[in-house]
FIMARMAR-114928 format. One record per residue: residue in three letters; x, z, y of N, C-alpha, C in turn. Coordinates in steps of 0.1 Angstrom, whole numbers, padded with zeros to 4 digits, always signed. Example, Ala and Ser with C-alpha at 12.3 -4.5 7.8 and 13.67 -1.06 7.14 Angstrom:
BEGIN
ALA+0132+0078-0057+0123+0078-0045+0132+0078-0033/SER+0128+0071-0022+0137+0071-0011+0129+0079+0000/
This chain:
BEGIN
MET-0193+0150-0144-0180+0155-0148-0171+0160-0136/THR-0166+0171-0138-0157+0177-0127-0144+0170-0127/MET-0140+0165-0116-0127+0158-0115-0117+0167-0109/ASP-0105+0166-0114-0093+0174-0110-0090+0170-0096/PRO-0083+0179-0088-0080+0177-0074-0072+0164-0072/LEU-0076+0157-0061-0069+0145-0056-0055+0150-0050/PRO-0046+0140-0050-0033+0144-0043-0036+0149-0029/PRO-0029+0158-0024-0031+0163-0010-0030+0151+0000/ARG-0039+0152+0010-0039+0141+0020-0032+0145+0033/ALA-0022+0138+0037-0014+0142+0049-0020+0134+0061/GLU-0028+0141+0069-0034+0135+0081-0024+0130+0090/ARG-0012+0136+0091-0002+0131+0100+0003+0117+0096/TYR+0004+0116+0083+0008+0103+0077-0002+0092+0081/ASP-0015+0095+0079-0026+0086+0082-0025+0082+0097/ASN-0024+0092+0106-0024+0090+0120-0012+0082+0125/TYR-0001+0085+0119+0011+0078+0122+0010+0063+0119/LEU+0005+0060+0107+0004+0046+0103-0006+0038+0112/SER-0017+0045+0115-0028+0039+0123-0022+0034+0137/GLY-0013+0042+0142-0007+0038+0155+0005+0029+0154/LEU+0010+0026+0142+0022+0018+0141+0021+0004+0144/THR+0009-0002+0142+0007-0016+0145+0010-0019+0160/LYS+0004-0010+0169+0007-0012+0183+0021-0010+0187/LYS+0027+0001+0181+0041+0004+0184+0051-0007+0179/SER+0047-0014+0168+0056-0023+0162+0058-0036+0171/LYS+0049-0038+0180+0051-0050+0189+0064-0050+0196/HIS+0070-0038+0198+0082-0037+0206+0095-0034+0197/MET+0094-0037+0184+0106-0034+0176+0106-0045+0165/PRO+0119-0048+0160+0120-0058+0149+0114-0053+0136/TYR+0110-0062+0128+0103-0059+0116+0111-0050+0106/TYR+0124-0053+0105+0132-0045+0096+0132-0030+0100/LEU+0130-0027+0113+0129-0013+0117+0116-0008+0114/SER+0105-0015+0118+0092-0010+0117+0088-0008+0102/VAL+0092-0017+0093+0089-0015+0079+0097-0003+0073/HIS+0109-0001+0078+0117+0010+0073+0110+0023+0078/LEU+0104+0023+0090+0097+0035+0094+0085+0038+0085/VAL+0079+0028+0080+0068+0030+0071+0073+0036+0058/ALA+0085+0031+0053+0091+0037+0041+0094+0052+0043/LEU+0100+0055+0055+0103+0069+0058+0091+0078+0058/ALA+0080+0073+0063+0067+0080+0063+0062+0082+0049/GLU+0064+0072+0041+0060+0073+0027+0068+0083+0019/LEU+0081+0083+0021+0089+0093+0014+0086+0107+0019/GLY+0084+0109+0032+0080+0122+0037+0067+0127+0031/CYS+0057+0118+0030+0044+0121+0023+0046+0125+0009/ASN+0055+0118+0002+0057+0121-0012+0063+0136-0014/VAL+0073+0139-0006+0079+0152-0006+0069+0163-0003/TRP+0061+0160+0008+0051+0170+0012+0041+0173+0002/GLN+0036+0162-0005+0026+0163-0015+0031+0172-0027/ARG+0043+0170-0031+0049+0177-0042+0050+0192-0039/ARG+0053+0195-0027+0054+0209-0023+0040+0215-0022/LYS+0031+0207-0017+0017+0212-0015+0010+0214-0028/GLN+0013+0206-0038+0006+0207-0051+0017+0205-0062/PRO+0023+0216-0065+0034+0216-0075+0030+0210-0089/ASP+0017+0211-0092+0013+0205-0105+0006+0191-0103/LEU+0011+0184-0093+0005+0171-0090+0006+0162-0102/LYS+0017+0162-0109+0019+0153-0121+0009+0156-0132/VAL+0007+0169-0134-0003+0173-0144-0017+0169-0140/GLN-0021+0171-0127-0034+0168-0123-0036+0153-0123/SER-0026+0145-0120-0027+0131-0121-0030+0126-0135/ALA-0023+0132-0145-0025+0128-0159-0040+0132-0163/LYS-0045+0143-0158-0059+0146-0161-0069+0137-0155/ARG-0066+0133-0143-0075+0123-0137-0075+0110-0144/ARG-0063+0105-0147-0062+0093-0155-0069+0093-0168/GLN-0068+0104-0175-0075+0105-0188-0090+0105-0186/ALA-0095+0112-0175-0109+0112-0172-0115+0098-0170/TRP-0108+0090-0162-0112+0076-0159-0113+0068-0172/ILE-0103+0070-0181-0102+0063-0193-0114+0067-0202/ASP-0117+0080-0203-0128+0085-0211-0141+0080-0206/GLN-0143+0080-0193-0155+0075-0187-0157+0060-0190/ALA-0147+0052-0189-0148+0038-0192-0151+0036-0206/LYS-0145+0043-0215-0149+0042-0230-0163+0046-0232/ALA-0168+0056-0226-0181+0060-0228-0192+0050-0222/ALA-0187+0043-0212-0196+0033-0206-0197+0019-0214/ALA-0188+0018-0223-0187+0005-0231-0200+0004-0239/GLN-0205-0008-0240-0217-0011-0248-0214-0013-0262/PRO-0220-0004-0271-0218-0005-0286-0222-0019-0291/GLY-0214-0024-0300-0217-0037-0306-0213-0049-0298/PHE-0208-0047-0286-0204-0059-0277-0189-0060-0278/SER-0184-0072-0275-0170-0075-0275-0163-0066-0264/PRO-0151-0062-0266-0144-0054-0256-0144-0061-0242/ARG-0144-0053-0232-0142-0059-0218-0128-0065-0217/VAL-0127-0074-0208-0114-0081-0207-0108-0080-0193/ALA-0095-0078-0193-0088-0076-0180-0075-0085-0180/ILE-0072-0090-0168-0060-0097-0166-0052-0089-0156/VAL-0039-0087-0159-0030-0080-0149-0018-0089-0147/THR-0017-0094-0134-0005-0102-0131+0007-0093-0130/GLY+0018-0097-0135+0030-0089-0135+0028-0076-0143/GLY+0020-0077-0153+0017-0066-0162+0028-0062-0172/ASN+0039-0069-0171+0050-0067-0180+0060-0056-0176/ALA+0059-0051-0163+0069-0041-0158+0062-0033-0147/GLY+0069-0021-0144+0065-0013-0133+0051-0009-0132/LEU+0045-0011-0121+0031-0007-0118+0021-0014-0128/GLY+0024-0027-0130+0016-0035-0138+0016-0031-0153/LEU+0027-0027-0158+0028-0022-0171+0020-0009-0173/HIS+0020+0000-0164+0013+0012-0165-0002+0010-0163/THR-0006+0000-0155-0020-0004-0153-0025-0010-0166/SER-0017-0019-0172-0021-0025-0184-0023-0015-0195/LYS-0014-0006-0196-0015+0005-0207-0027+0013-0205/ALA-0031+0017-0193-0043+0025-0191-0056+0017-0195/LEU-0056+0004-0192-0067-0005-0195-0069-0006-0210/VAL-0058-0007-0217-0058-0008-0232-0064+0005-0237/GLU-0059+0016-0232-0064+0029-0237-0079+0030-0234/ALA-0084+0024-0223-0098+0024-0219-0107+0015-0227/GLY-0101+0008-0237-0108-0001-0246-0109-0015-0242/PHE-0101-0019-0232-0101-0033-0227-0092-0042-0236/ARG-0096-0055-0237-0086-0065-0241-0079-0069-0229/VAL-0065-0068-0229-0057-0070-0217-0048-0082-0219/ILE-0049-0091-0209-0039-0102-0208-0029-0099-0198/ILE-0016-0099-0202-0005-0097-0192-0001-0111-0188/ALA-0003-0114-0175+0001-0127-0170+0014-0126-0162/CYS+0024-0133-0167+0037-0131-0161+0046-0144-0163/ARG+0057-0146-0156+0065-0158-0157+0072-0158-0170/SER+0077-0147-0175+0085-0147-0187+0077-0142-0199/VAL+0074-0151-0208+0066-0147-0220+0074-0137-0228/LYS+0088-0139-0228+0096-0130-0236+0095-0116-0231/LYS+0096-0114-0217+0094-0100-0212+0080-0095-0214/GLY+0070-0104-0213+0056-0100-0216+0055-0095-0230/ALA+0061-0102-0240+0061-0097-0253+0067-0084-0255/GLU+0078-0081-0248+0084-0068-0249+0075-0057-0243/ALA+0067-0061-0233+0057-0051-0227+0046-0049-0237/VAL+0042-0059-0244+0031-0057-0254+0036-0047-0265/LYS+0048-0049-0269+0054-0040-0279+0054-0025-0274/ILE+0058-0023-0262+0059-0010-0256+0045-0004-0255/ILE+0035-0012-0251+0021-0006-0249+0016-0003-0263/GLU+0018-0011-0273+0013-0008-0286+0019+0004-0292/GLU+0032+0005-0290+0039+0017-0295+0035+0030-0288/ASP+0033+0029-0275+0029+0041-0267+0015+0045-0270/THR+0006+0036-0272-0008+0039-0273-0013+0040-0288/GLY-0006+0033-0297-0010+0033-0310-0021+0023-0313/ILE-0024+0015-0302-0035+0006-0303-0029-0008-0305/LYS-0033-0015-0316-0027-0028-0319-0037-0039-0316/GLY-0032-0051-0313-0040-0063-0312-0049-0065-0300/THR-0049-0056-0290-0058-0058-0279-0050-0061-0266/VAL-0037-0064-0267-0030-0068-0255-0021-0080-0259/SER-0021-0090-0250-0013-0102-0253-0008-0107-0240/VAL+0000-0117-0241+0007-0123-0229+0004-0138-0227/MET+0003-0142-0215+0001-0156-0212+0011-0159-0200/ALA+0016-0171-0200+0026-0176-0190+0018-0179-0177/LEU+0024-0173-0166+0018-0176-0152+0029-0175-0142/ASP+0031-0185-0134+0041-0185-0123+0033-0186-0110/LEU+0032-0175-0103+0023-0175-0091+0030-0183-0079/SER+0042-0188-0081+0048-0196-0071+0045-0211-0073/SER+0036-0214-0082+0033-0228-0086+0018-0229-0087/PHE+0012-0237-0079-0003-0240-0080-0006-0247-0093/GLU+0003-0255-0098+0001-0262-0111+0001-0252-0122/SER+0010-0242-0122+0010-0232-0132-0003-0223-0132/ILE-0007-0220-0120-0019-0212-0118-0031-0219-0124/LYS-0033-0232-0121-0044-0240-0126-0043-0241-0141/ALA-0031-0243-0146-0030-0244-0161-0033-0231-0168/PHE-0029-0220-0162-0033-0206-0167-0048-0205-0167/ALA-0055-0208-0156-0069-0206-0155-0076-0215-0166/VAL-0072-0227-0168-0078-0236-0178-0076-0230-0192/GLU-0064-0226-0195-0061-0221-0208-0069-0208-0210/PHE-0070-0199-0200-0077-0187-0202-0092-0190-0205/LYS-0098-0199-0197-0112-0202-0199-0115-0208-0213/LEU-0105-0215-0218-0107-0220-0232-0108-0210-0242/LEU-0103-0198-0239-0103-0187-0249-0117-0182-0251/GLY-0126-0184-0241-0140-0180-0242-0142-0165-0242/LEU-0134-0158-0235-0134-0143-0235-0143-0137-0224/GLY-0145-0144-0213-0151-0138-0202-0141-0130-0195/LEU-0144-0124-0183-0135-0116-0176-0142-0105-0168/ASP-0137-0092-0169-0143-0081-0162-0135-0076-0151/VAL-0122-0076-0153-0113-0070-0143-0101-0079-0141/LEU-0098-0082-0128-0086-0089-0124-0077-0081-0115/VAL-0065-0077-0120-0056-0069-0112-0045-0078-0106/ASN-0046-0081-0093-0035-0089-0087-0024-0080-0083/ASN-0015-0078-0092-0004-0068-0091+0009-0074-0088/ALA+0012-0085-0093+0026-0091-0091+0030-0093-0077/GLY+0043-0092-0074+0047-0095-0060+0062-0096-0058/LEU+0066-0101-0047+0080-0102-0043+0082-0094-0030/MET+0094-0089-0028+0097-0081-0016+0111-0083-0012/ASP+0114-0084+0002+0127-0084+0007+0137-0093+0000/ILE+0133-0106+0000+0142-0116-0007+0147-0126+0004/PRO+0158-0133+0000+0163-0144+0009+0152-0154+0010/PHE+0153-0162+0021+0143-0173+0023+0144-0183+0012/THR+0132-0185+0006+0130-0195-0004+0116-0201-0003/LEU+0114-0213-0008+0101-0219-0008+0095-0219-0022/THR+0082-0218-0023+0075-0220-0036+0075-0234-0040/ALA+0071-0237-0052+0070-0251-0057+0062-0260-0048/ASP+0053-0254-0041+0044-0261-0032+0048-0261-0017/GLY+0060-0255-0015+0065-0256-0001+0062-0245+0009/PHE+0058-0233+0004+0055-0222+0012+0065-0211+0011/GLU+0067-0203+0022+0076-0192+0021+0072-0183+0009/SER+0082-0179+0001+0079-0173-0012+0071-0160-0012/GLN+0074-0151-0003+0066-0138-0003+0052-0141+0000/PHE+0049-0149+0010+0035-0152+0014+0029-0161+0003/GLY+0037-0170-0003+0032-0179-0013+0028-0172-0026/VAL+0036-0163-0030+0033-0155-0043+0023-0144-0040/ASN+0027-0135-0031+0019-0123-0029+0004-0126-0024/HIS+0003-0137-0016-0011-0140-0012-0016-0153-0018/LEU-0010-0165-0015-0016-0177-0018-0017-0179-0034/GLY-0007-0174-0041-0009-0175-0056-0020-0167-0061/HIS-0022-0155-0056-0033-0146-0060-0046-0151-0055/TYR-0046-0157-0043-0058-0163-0037-0064-0174-0047/LYS-0055-0183-0050-0059-0194-0059-0063-0189-0073/LEU-0055-0180-0078-0059-0175-0092-0073-0168-0091/THR-0075-0160-0081-0088-0153-0080-0100-0162-0079/LEU-0098-0172-0071-0110-0182-0069-0112-0191-0081/GLU-0101-0194-0088-0102-0201-0101-0110-0193-0111/LEU-0108-0180-0111-0114-0171-0122-0127-0165-0117/LEU-0131-0166-0104-0142-0159-0099-0155-0162-0106/PRO-0158-0174-0110-0171-0176-0118-0172-0168-0130/LEU-0161-0165-0137-0161-0156-0149-0164-0142-0145/LEU-0157-0137-0134-0160-0124-0130-0174-0122-0125/HIS-0180-0132-0119-0194-0132-0115-0204-0130-0126/ARG-0200-0136-0138-0209-0135-0149-0207-0122-0157/ALA-0197-0114-0153-0195-0101-0160-0206-0091-0155/THR-0208-0081-0163-0218-0070-0160-0215-0065-0146/GLN-0202-0062-0143-0198-0057-0130-0183-0060-0129/GLY-0180-0073-0124-0166-0077-0123-0159-0070-0111/ARG-0146-0067-0114-0139-0060-0103-0125-0067-0101/ILE-0122-0069-0088-0109-0075-0084-0101-0064-0077/ILE-0089-0062-0081-0080-0052-0075-0068-0060-0069/VAL-0066-0058-0056-0055-0065-0049-0045-0055-0044/LEU-0032-0056-0049-0022-0047-0044-0017-0051-0030/SER-0021-0043-0020-0016-0044-0007-0005-0034-0004/SER-0003-0029+0008+0007-0020+0010+0006-0015+0025/ALA+0011-0003+0027+0012+0002+0041+0022-0006+0049/ALA+0029-0015+0042+0038-0024+0049+0030-0034+0058/MET+0017-0034+0056+0009-0043+0064+0008-0039+0079/TYR+0010-0026+0081+0008-0020+0095+0017-0027+0106/PRO+0030-0030+0103+0038-0036+0114+0034-0050+0117/SER+0027-0057+0108+0025-0071+0111+0015-0073+0123/GLN+0019-0082+0132+0010-0085+0143+0001-0097+0141/GLY+0002-0102+0129-0005-0115+0125+0004-0124+0118/ILE-0002-0133+0110+0006-0142+0101+0010-0154+0109/PRO+0023-0157+0109+0029-0169+0116+0026-0182+0108/TYR+0014-0187+0108+0011-0199+0100+0019-0211+0103/ALA+0023-0212+0116+0030-0224+0121+0044-0225+0114/SER+0050-0214+0110+0063-0214+0104+0063-0209+0090/ILE+0052-0209+0083+0051-0204+0070+0058-0214+0060/ARG+0062-0226+0064+0068-0235+0055+0083-0237+0059/THR+0088-0230+0070+0101-0232+0074+0109-0219+0075/LYS+0122-0220+0077+0131-0208+0078+0131-0203+0092/SER+0125-0210+0101+0125-0206+0115+0118-0192+0117/GLY+0126-0183+0123+0120-0170+0126+0119-0161+0113/TYR+0125-0165+0102+0123-0158+0090+0129-0144+0090/SER+0121-0134+0086+0125-0120+0084+0121-0116+0070/ARG+0131-0111+0063+0128-0107+0049+0117-0097+0048/LEU+0118-0086+0056+0108-0076+0056+0096-0079+0064/GLY+0098-0088+0074+0087-0092+0082+0077-0100+0074/TYR+0082-0110+0066+0073-0118+0058+0067-0110+0047/TYR+0073-0100+0042+0067-0091+0032+0055-0084+0039/SER+0057-0079+0051+0047-0073+0059+0035-0083+0061/HIS+0038-0095+0065+0027-0105+0067+0020-0107+0054/SER+0027-0108+0042+0020-0110+0030+0010-0099+0026/LYS+0015-0087+0029+0006-0075+0026-0006-0074+0035/LEU-0004-0079+0048-0016-0080+0057-0025-0091+0051/ALA-0020-0102+0046-0028-0112+0041-0036-0107+0029/ASN-0030-0099+0021-0038-0093+0010-0050-0085+0015/MET-0049-0078+0025-0060-0070+0030-0070-0079+0037/LEU-0065-0089+0045-0074-0098+0051-0083-0106+0041/PHE-0076-0109+0030-0083-0116+0019-0094-0108+0013/VAL-0091-0095+0011-0101-0086+0005-0113-0085+0014/LYS-0111-0084+0027-0123-0083+0036-0131-0096+0037/ALA-0124-0107+0037-0131-0120+0038-0138-0123+0025/LEU-0132-0120+0014-0138-0123+0001-0150-0114-0001/LYS-0149-0101+0003-0160-0092+0001-0173-0097+0009/ARG-0171-0102+0021-0182-0108+0029-0188-0120+0021/ARG-0181-0128+0015-0186-0140+0008-0193-0135-0005/LEU-0188-0126-0011-0195-0121-0023-0208-0114-0020/ASP-0209-0107-0009-0221-0101-0005-0232-0111-0001/THR-0227-0121+0006-0236-0132+0010-0242-0139-0002/ALA-0234-0141-0012-0238-0148-0024-0246-0139-0033/GLY-0248-0126-0030-0255-0117-0039-0248-0114-0052/SER-0235-0115-0052-0227-0112-0064-0224-0097-0065/LYS-0224-0092-0078-0221-0078-0081-0206-0076-0082/VAL-0198-0086-0081-0183-0085-0081-0178-0077-0069/THR-0169-0068-0072-0163-0060-0061-0149-0064-0059/VAL-0144-0063-0047-0129-0065-0045-0124-0054-0036/ASN-0113-0048-0040-0107-0037-0032-0092-0038-0032/ALA-0086-0033-0021-0071-0033-0020-0067-0019-0024/VAL-0055-0018-0029-0049-0005-0032-0034-0005-0027/HIS-0030+0007-0023-0016+0009-0019-0010+0019-0029/PRO+0001+0015-0036+0006+0024-0046+0015+0035-0041/GLY+0020+0034-0028+0030+0042-0022+0044+0037-0025/THR+0054+0043-0021+0067+0038-0023+0072+0043-0037/CYS+0073+0033-0046+0076+0036-0060+0090+0031-0064/HIS+0096+0037-0074+0109+0032-0079+0106+0021-0089/THR+0105+0008-0085+0103-0003-0094+0112-0014-0091/ASP+0111-0025-0099+0120-0036-0097+0117-0045-0085/ILE+0107-0041-0077+0104-0049-0066+0115-0049-0055/PHE+0123-0038-0056+0134-0037-0047+0147-0044-0051/SER+0146-0051-0062+0158-0058-0067+0162-0070-0060/GLY+0154-0075-0051+0157-0087-0043+0168-0086-0033/ASN+0171-0073-0029+0181-0071-0019+0191-0060-0025/PRO+0203-0064-0028+0213-0054-0034+0215-0042-0026/VAL+0214-0043-0013+0216-0031-0004+0204-0021-0006/THR+0192-0027-0006+0180-0019-0008+0180-0013-0022/LYS+0184-0021-0031+0184-0016-0045+0193-0004-0047/LEU+0205-0004-0040+0214+0007-0040+0208+0019-0033/ALA+0202+0017-0022+0196+0028-0014+0184+0034-0022/THR+0176+0026-0029+0165+0032-0037+0170+0041-0048/ALA+0182+0037-0054+0188+0045-0065+0192+0058-0060/ILE+0196+0059-0047+0201+0072-0041+0189+0081-0038/ILE+0178+0075-0033+0167+0083-0029+0155+0083-0039/LYS+0159+0079-0051+0149+0079-0062+0141+0092-0064/PRO+0148+0104-0062+0140+0116-0064+0128+0117-0054/MET+0129+0110-0042+0119+0111-0032+0108+0101-0034/MET+0110+0092-0043+0101+0081-0046+0091+0084-0057/ARG+0080+0077-0058+0070+0079-0068+0075+0071-0081/ALA+0071+0077-0092+0074+0070-0105+0063+0059-0106/PRO+0066+0048-0114+0056+0038-0115+0042+0042-0120/GLU+0042+0052-0130+0030+0056-0135+0021+0064-0124/GLU+0028+0070-0115+0021+0076-0103+0016+0066-0094/GLY+0024+0055-0091+0020+0045-0082+0008+0037-0087/ALA+0007+0036-0101-0004+0028-0107-0017+0035-0106/MET-0018+0047-0102-0030+0055-0103-0042+0049-0095/SER-0039+0044-0083-0051+0039-0076-0056+0026-0082/SER-0047+0018-0087-0051+0005-0094-0060+0009-0106/ILE-0056+0019-0114-0064+0023-0126-0077+0029-0121/TYR-0077+0037-0111-0089+0043-0105-0099+0032-0101/VAL-0095+0023-0093-0104+0012-0088-0109+0003-0099/ALA-0101+0002-0109-0105-0007-0121-0115+0000-0130/LEU-0114+0014-0131-0122+0021-0141-0133+0030-0136/ALA-0131+0036-0124-0140+0047-0120-0155+0042-0119/PRO-0164+0049-0126-0178+0044-0125-0184+0046-0111/GLU-0179+0055-0103-0185+0057-0090-0182+0046-0080/LEU-0173+0037-0084-0169+0026-0075-0177+0013-0078/GLU-0187+0014-0086-0194+0002-0091-0199-0006-0079/ASN-0203+0000-0068-0209-0007-0057-0200-0006-0044/ILE-0187-0002-0046-0178-0001-0035-0169-0013-0034/SER-0169-0019-0023-0161-0032-0021-0156-0033-0007/GLY-0144-0040-0006-0139-0043+0007-0130-0032+0013/GLU-0127-0022+0004-0120-0010+0009-0105-0011+0006/TYR-0097-0002+0013-0083+0000+0011-0080+0014+0006/PHE-0076+0015-0006-0074+0028-0013-0059+0032-0013/PHE-0057+0045-0010-0044+0051-0012-0046+0065-0018/ASP-0039+0068-0029-0042+0081-0035-0056+0083-0039/GLN-0063+0073-0044-0076+0073-0048-0086+0077-0037/SER-0083+0074-0025-0092+0077-0014-0092+0065-0004/PRO-0103+0061+0001-0104+0050+0010-0097+0054+0023/ARG-0088+0045+0029-0081+0047+0041-0085+0036+0051/ILE-0080+0038+0063-0083+0027+0073-0071+0018+0074/PRO-0073+0005+0071-0061-0005+0072-0057-0007+0086/SER-0048-0016+0088-0043-0019+0102-0054-0025+0110/SER-0053-0024+0123-0062-0030+0132-0063-0045+0131/VAL-0052-0051+0128-0052-0066+0126-0061-0069+0113/ALA-0059-0061+0103-0067-0064+0091-0082-0062+0093/LEU-0086-0055+0102-0100-0052+0105-0106-0063+0114/ASP-0098-0072+0119-0102-0082+0129-0109-0094+0121/GLU-0122-0096+0122-0129-0106+0115-0124-0120+0118/GLU-0120-0122+0130-0114-0136+0133-0101-0138+0125/GLU-0093-0128+0124-0081-0129+0116-0084-0131+0101/GLN-0094-0124+0096-0098-0126+0083-0103-0140+0080/GLU-0111-0146+0089-0116-0159+0087-0105-0170+0089/LEU-0095-0167+0098-0084-0176+0100-0076-0177+0087/LEU-0073-0165+0081-0066-0165+0068-0073-0174+0058/TRP-0087-0172+0057-0094-0179+0047-0093-0194+0050/THR-0095-0198+0062-0094-0213+0065-0081-0218+0062/LYS-0070-0211+0065-0056-0216+0062-0054-0216+0047/SER-0059-0206+0040-0058-0205+0025-0064-0217+0018/VAL-0076-0221+0023-0083-0233+0018-0075-0245+0020/GLU-0070-0246+0033-0061-0258+0036-0049-0258+0028/PHE-0042-0247+0025-0030-0247+0018-0032-0249+0003/THR-0043-0244-0003-0044-0244-0018-0055-0255-0022/GLY-0063-0259-0013-0074-0268-0017-0085-0262-0025/VAL-0086-0248-0025-0096-0241-0033-0104-0233-0023/ASP-0117-0233-0025-0126-0225-0016-0136-0217-0025/PHE-0143-0208-0019-0152-0199-0026-0163-0207-0033/GLU-0165-0204-0046-0175-0210-0054-0178-0202-0066/LEU-0191-0199-0068-0195-0191-0080-0200-0200-0091/
C-alpha cells in the first residue's frame, strides 16, 4: 500500500534538541523547557508552510492505518482490546476514537467516570459505532486505584492487545500523590509503570501486544531524575519535574524493551512525542493557559498530536519495532541521558522500590 507523505522533517529542529541536554546544564528548567516549546512552535509553522495540505495528508495516513488494522483482524475472533489512559479528552480521546474505528474494543481509563461517559457518547456519535467503547475508573496518582483497576479489568476476561499510557500532568504546583511522590513524576511515570506491569501478562498472551508511552521533547533539558527529593518540595520546579517525568517515560521504554527481549516476548514498547498541542494539559498553570490561548494558531490540534500514538498502535510495519522514540511517525534520537543504560537501570531499580512491582510475565 502506498502511504501518503509524512510531515516534513526539520533537521534543524532535531539537531537543536540533540544539543539541548548539554546546554541545559547552565540554565534553569523553566527557561530550557520554554526553549523546547519555541522550537516546537517553529517546527509547526515551518511544516505547514512546507506542506500546505498537511492536514489532508494526515487524515489519509490515519485512514490507511485504520484500514490496515481492520484487514489484519482475524475473522470469527473477538475484537482486539485496547486501554487508553486519559482517553476521555485531548490526545487520548482522538486515539480512542481511531482505535474504535479500527475495530478495537476500547476501555477509556480515567479518574472521572462522568467525563469518560461523555467521551464515550462523543466517540459513538462521531464514528457511528455503538457498544465497543466503555469507561473504567482509574486514578494514576493512587497505587491502590491502579491495582483495583487491574483486578477489575482482568475479571472481564477480555485479554489485552494495546495499552496506551496517555494520561499526564504538566506545570502544576507542588503536590504529592496518595503514596507520597511528587505528582508529575508519580502520575506520568510511576502510575503508568505500575499499571503496565500489572497488565503485562495479558499483553504477553496477545498475538502481538503493543505498549505506547507518551513521552515528550521536554525530556531533553533533564540532567537526570532527582530521586533523593522526589518526595519533598526541596528544589521543586514545575517545569523541571515535568521534564524529569518525560525523561522517566523514555528510560522506562528502554529498560522494559530490554527485559521483554530477554524474556522472548513479542510485546513491543515504544515512546511517542505528540508535539506541542492545544490540550487541557496546560490548565495547571493559569499563566501558561492564557499564553497557549494566544498562540493557539501555532500549536497542533489534538487530532494532529494523536497521530504518532495511532501509528504506533496500528501500523503493521511496526510489529517487530520496539524501544524507539517516535515523532511525526518517524523514529528520532532521544536525549543522551535517556540513552544511558545505567540511568535506565537506576530508574527501574527505583521504580521497583517505590511501587513494589517488578517485571513478570
